[in-house]
C-alpha positions in Angstrom: 0.0 0.1 -0.3 3.0 2.3 0.2 2.9 3.5 -3.5 -1.0 3.9 -2.9 -0.7 6.8 -0.2 2.4 8.3 -2.7 -0.4 8.1 -5.5 -3.3 9.1 -3.8 -3.1 10.8 0.0 -0.1 12.7 -1.0 2.5 11.5 1.0 6.4 11.8 0.0 8.5 8.5 -0.6 10.2 9.4 2.5 6.9 9.7 4.4 5.3 5.9 3.2 9.4 4.7 3.8 8.8 5.6 7.6 5.8 4.1 7.7 6.9 0.8 6.8 9.6 1.7 9.2 7.1 2.8 12.0 6.1 -0.8 13.3 9.6 -1.6 14.1 9.3 0.8 16.8 6.4 -1.5 18.4 7.7 -4.8 16.9 10.7 -4.6 19.2 9.3 -4.3 22.6 6.8 -6.6 21.5 9.8 -9.2 20.6 11.4 -8.9 23.6 8.6 -8.3 26.5 6.4 -11.2 24.6 9.0 -13.0 24.7 9.4 -12.8 28.3 5.4 -12.8 29.4 5.0 -15.7 27.8 7.5 -17.5 29.7 5.7 -16.6 32.4 2.1 -16.6 31.7 1.8 -19.2 28.8 1.9 -18.8 24.9 -1.5 -18.8 24.2 -2.7 -15.6 26.5 0.3 -13.5 25.4 -0.6 -14.5 21.3 -4.8 -13.4 22.0 -3.3 -10.5 22.8 -1.4 -10.3 19.9 -4.1 -10.6 17.7 -6.0 -8.1 19.9 -3.5 -5.8 18.9 -3.4 -7.0 15.0 -7.6 -6.1 14.9 -6.9 -2.6 16.6 -3.9 -1.8 14.3 -5.9 -2.4 11.5 -9.4 -0.5 12.4 -7.0 2.4 13.0 -5.3 2.2 10.3 -8.5 2.5 8.4 -9.7 5.7 10.0 -5.9 6.7 9.7 -6.1 8.2 5.9 -8.8 10.6 7.1 -7.3 11.0 10.2 -3.9 11.8 9.4 -0.2 10.9 9.3 0.0 10.5 13.5 -3.2 8.1 12.6 -1.4 6.2 10.4 1.7 5.8 12.7 -0.2 5.0 15.7 -1.7 2.1 13.6 1.4 1.0 12.5 2.8 0.8 15.6 0.0 -1.6 17.1 0.5 -3.5 13.7 4.3 -4.0 14.7 3.5 -4.9 18.2 1.4 -7.5 16.4 3.9 -8.9 14.2 6.5 -8.4 17.5 4.4 -11.1 19.9 3.8 -13.4 16.8 6.7 -14.1 15.8 8.8 -14.2 19.0 5.9 -16.4 20.9 4.8 -17.8 17.8 8.4 -19.7 16.8 8.7 -20.9 20.4 5.5 -22.3 20.4 5.5 -23.8 17.2 9.0 -25.4 18.1 7.7 -26.4 21.1 4.8 -28.2 19.5 6.7 -30.1 17.0 8.7 -32.0 19.6 7.6 -34.7 21.7 5.5 -35.2 23.2 3.1 -33.2 20.9 5.0 -34.4 17.5 7.8 -36.5 16.5 8.9 -35.3 13.3 12.7 -34.6 12.2 14.7 -32.5 13.4 14.5 -28.6 12.3 10.3 -28.8 12.1 9.5 -26.2 14.2 12.1 -23.9 12.4 10.7 -24.6 8.9 6.7 -24.5 9.7 7.4 -21.3 11.7 9.0 -19.6 8.7 6.9 -20.9 6.0 4.0 -19.9 7.4 5.2 -16.2 8.4 6.4 -16.1 4.9 3.3 -17.2 3.6 1.5 -14.6 5.7 3.4 -11.8 4.9 3.4 -12.8 0.8 -0.8 -13.4 0.9 -1.6 -10.4 3.1 0.2 -8.2 0.7 -1.5 -10.0 -2.7 -5.3 -9.6 -1.4 -4.0 -5.6 -0.1 -2.8 -5.2 -3.8 -6.2 -6.4 -5.3 -8.5 -4.8 -2.8 -6.9 -1.4 -3.4 -7.0 -1.0 -7.1 -10.8 -3.3 -7.7 -12.7 -2.3 -4.4 -14.3 0.8 -3.1 -12.3 2.8 -0.3 -9.5 0.7 -0.7 -7.7 2.5 1.8 -10.2 2.2 4.2 -11.9 -1.6 2.8 -8.4 -3.5 3.2 -7.8 -2.6 6.8 -11.3 -3.5 7.5 -11.0 -6.8 5.9 -8.0 -7.7 8.3 -9.5 -6.9 11.5 -12.5 -8.9 11.0 -10.5 -11.9 9.8 -8.7 -11.6 13.0 -12.1 -12.6 14.7 -12.2 -16.4 13.8 -8.4 -16.1 14.6 -8.9 -15.1 18.0 -11.4 -18.0 18.6 -9.7 -20.9 17.2 -6.5 -19.7 19.1 -8.4 -19.3 22.6 -10.5 -22.6 21.5 -8.3 -25.0 20.1 -4.7 -23.9 20.9 -2.8 -26.2 22.6 -0.4 -24.6 25.8 3.0 -25.6 26.1 3.9 -23.6 28.7 3.0 -23.7 32.3 1.3 -20.2 33.9 3.2 -18.6 36.4 6.6 -20.7 35.6 9.4 -19.0 37.0 6.8 -16.7 38.6 9.3 -15.2 41.4 11.8 -13.7 38.9 11.5 -10.2 38.2 10.8 -9.1 35.0 14.1 -7.7 34.2 16.1 -11.0 35.2 13.2 -12.9 32.1 14.2 -10.1 29.7 17.9 -11.7 30.2 18.8 -13.9 27.3 21.9 -15.7 28.0 22.3 -17.5 25.1 22.3 -13.9 22.6 25.9 -13.8 24.1 27.0 -17.0 22.5 29.6 -17.0 20.6 27.7 -18.8 17.1 24.9 -16.5 17.6 27.6 -13.5 17.8 29.5 -14.2 14.9 26.9 -15.9 12.9 23.9 -15.2 13.5 24.2 -11.5 14.2 26.0 -9.9 10.9 23.9 -11.5 8.9 20.0 -10.8 10.8 19.7 -7.3 9.7 19.6 -8.7 5.7 16.7 -11.1 6.7 14.0 -8.0 6.2 16.7 -5.7 4.6 17.0 -7.5 1.3 13.0 -8.1 1.3 12.3 -4.5 1.8 15.0 -3.6 -0.7 13.0 -5.7 -3.4 9.7 -4.7 -2.4 9.8 -1.3 -1.1 13.0 0.2 -3.0 12.9 -1.3 -6.6 9.2 -0.8 -7.0 9.6 2.6 -6.6 12.1 2.8 -8.9 10.2 1.8 -11.9 6.5 3.1 -11.2 7.1 5.9 -13.4 7.3 3.4 -16.1 3.9 0.9 -14.9 1.5 4.1 -14.7 -2.1 2.7 -13.7 -0.1 -0.6 -13.0 2.2 0.2 -10.5 0.3 -0.9 -7.7 -0.5 -4.4 -8.6 3.1 -4.6 -9.5 4.3 -3.9 -6.5 1.5 -6.1 -5.1 3.1 -8.9 -7.5 6.8 -8.1 -6.8 6.3 -8.8 -3.2 4.2 -11.5 -3.6 6.9 -13.3 -5.5 9.9 -12.2 -3.1 8.1 -14.2 -0.3 6.6 -17.1 -2.4 10.7 -17.7 -3.8 11.2 -17.5 0.1 9.1 -19.7 1.2 10.0 -22.4 -2.0 13.2 -22.3 -1.7 13.5 -23.5 2.5 13.4 -26.7 1.5 16.9 -26.4 0.2 17.8 -24.3 2.9 17.1 -26.8 5.6 19.6 -29.1 3.3 22.2 -26.6 3.4 22.3 -26.1 7.1 25.2 -27.2 8.9 26.4 -27.5 12.5 29.9 -27.4 11.7 30.0 -24.3 9.5 28.2 -21.4 8.6 27.0 -23.1 4.8 23.3 -21.8 4.6 24.0 -18.6 6.1 27.5 -17.7 4.0 24.8 -18.6 0.8 22.1 -16.4 2.0 24.5 -13.9 2.2 26.2 -14.3 -1.7 22.4 -14.4 -3.0 21.7 -11.4 -1.3 24.8 -9.6 -2.6 23.6 -10.6 -6.3 20.2 -9.2 -5.8 21.5 -5.7 -4.5 24.0 -5.5 -7.4 21.1 -6.6 -9.3 18.8 -3.7 -7.8 21.9 -1.2 -8.8 21.0 -2.5 -12.6 17.8 -1.8 -12.3 18.1 1.7 -10.5 20.1 2.3 -13.5 18.1 1.4 -16.2 14.6 1.8 -14.2 13.4 -2.0 -16.0 10.4 -3.7 -14.6 12.1 -6.8 -16.1 15.2 -6.8 -14.1 13.3 -5.7 -10.7 11.4 -9.2 -10.8 15.1 -10.9 -11.2 15.8 -8.9 -8.2 12.6 -10.0 -6.5 13.5 -13.6 -6.7 17.3 -13.3 -5.6 16.2 -11.2 -2.6 13.6 -13.5 -1.4 15.2 -16.8 -2.3 18.2 -15.3 -0.1 15.5 -14.2 2.7 13.9 -17.7 2.4 17.5 -19.3 2.8 18.7 -16.6 6.3 15.3 -16.9 7.9 15.2 -20.6 8.1 19.2 -20.9 8.7 19.1 -18.2 11.5 16.3 -20.0 13.0 17.5 -23.0 13.2 21.1 -21.7 14.5 18.8 -20.3 17.4 17.3 -23.2 18.4 20.6 -25.1 18.7 22.3 -22.5 20.6 19.0 -21.8 23.5 17.6 -23.7 26.2 14.3 -24.7 26.1 13.4 -21.7 28.8 15.4 -19.3 26.6 13.6 -20.4 23.1 11.0 -17.2 23.5 13.6 -14.9 24.5 16.2 -15.8 22.0 13.8 -15.6 19.3 12.6 -12.4 20.5 16.6 -10.9 19.9 16.5 -12.6 16.4 13.3 -11.0 15.2 14.7 -7.8 16.4 17.4 -7.3 14.7 16.1 -8.9 11.6 13.6 -6.4 11.5 15.7 -3.7 11.7 16.2 -4.0 8.1 12.6 -2.4 7.3 14.6 0.7 8.4 17.0 0.3 5.6 13.9 1.7 2.8 13.8 5.1 5.0 17.6 5.6 5.7 
């Protein structure tokens, strides 16, 4: 929807890139605090709070085009908080549900499931948002209303059917400050392998579907918004498709998967340079495929790394730290 705000609501590219990065300000506290709270109170209640925040964020954004930039910024903060909760708590929860006694699937299934569903959500959302924005009435209202309404059945399903993996009151005597400490974040492998790569996970995705579409928008006219949606779906679709390869590339004794992802990222960024010079929508498609594949390998390899490093009680916390570093990349377009 960034191009829609730029085209129809008079916001500059810097304005909409700030809105893209705004939810990082809600997301990082959501990631870190939700991890600690879910360790103490259980995964389900915190995830329900995330769904409520998601619905509220979309409701605020639905009126934001009329209420102005502060409302849009506030809606993005609430949406970011929701994403933070979903990613930190959800990744840990799925990892726990993918192990005995809940499941006896092969090791690494939790990381793969978490990353695939995350990527599908990040891709399917823009696909429908783009279609609604182009063809539906009141697109900068209806798009958000549809999303807020979809949160309601999700709330019911989680509240009624989700299996809790953490006992409420676990470590209830520990202060919040102590629960926010994540010793695994000081692990040598985390510092030397995961940290240098993490900001480029969503940094590469942001290049593909925030920066590159803006470079070629003037060549596309009225098709710019649908093209942007398609480029977003292609980026995340490649990220999903490549994840089985990421699992096979993973190696405990080296950083092979991380290195492959970074090589693909570098190649994709050079292709983005070519797009900036030529303004070619065709080269932009190649950029989306390269950077989407890099994203998919990177996010899975990072999740596998942290699941090997963390003790069970630290899994949600280290997931929060990991995704916080990853989401710093969404500030890249504004920079």
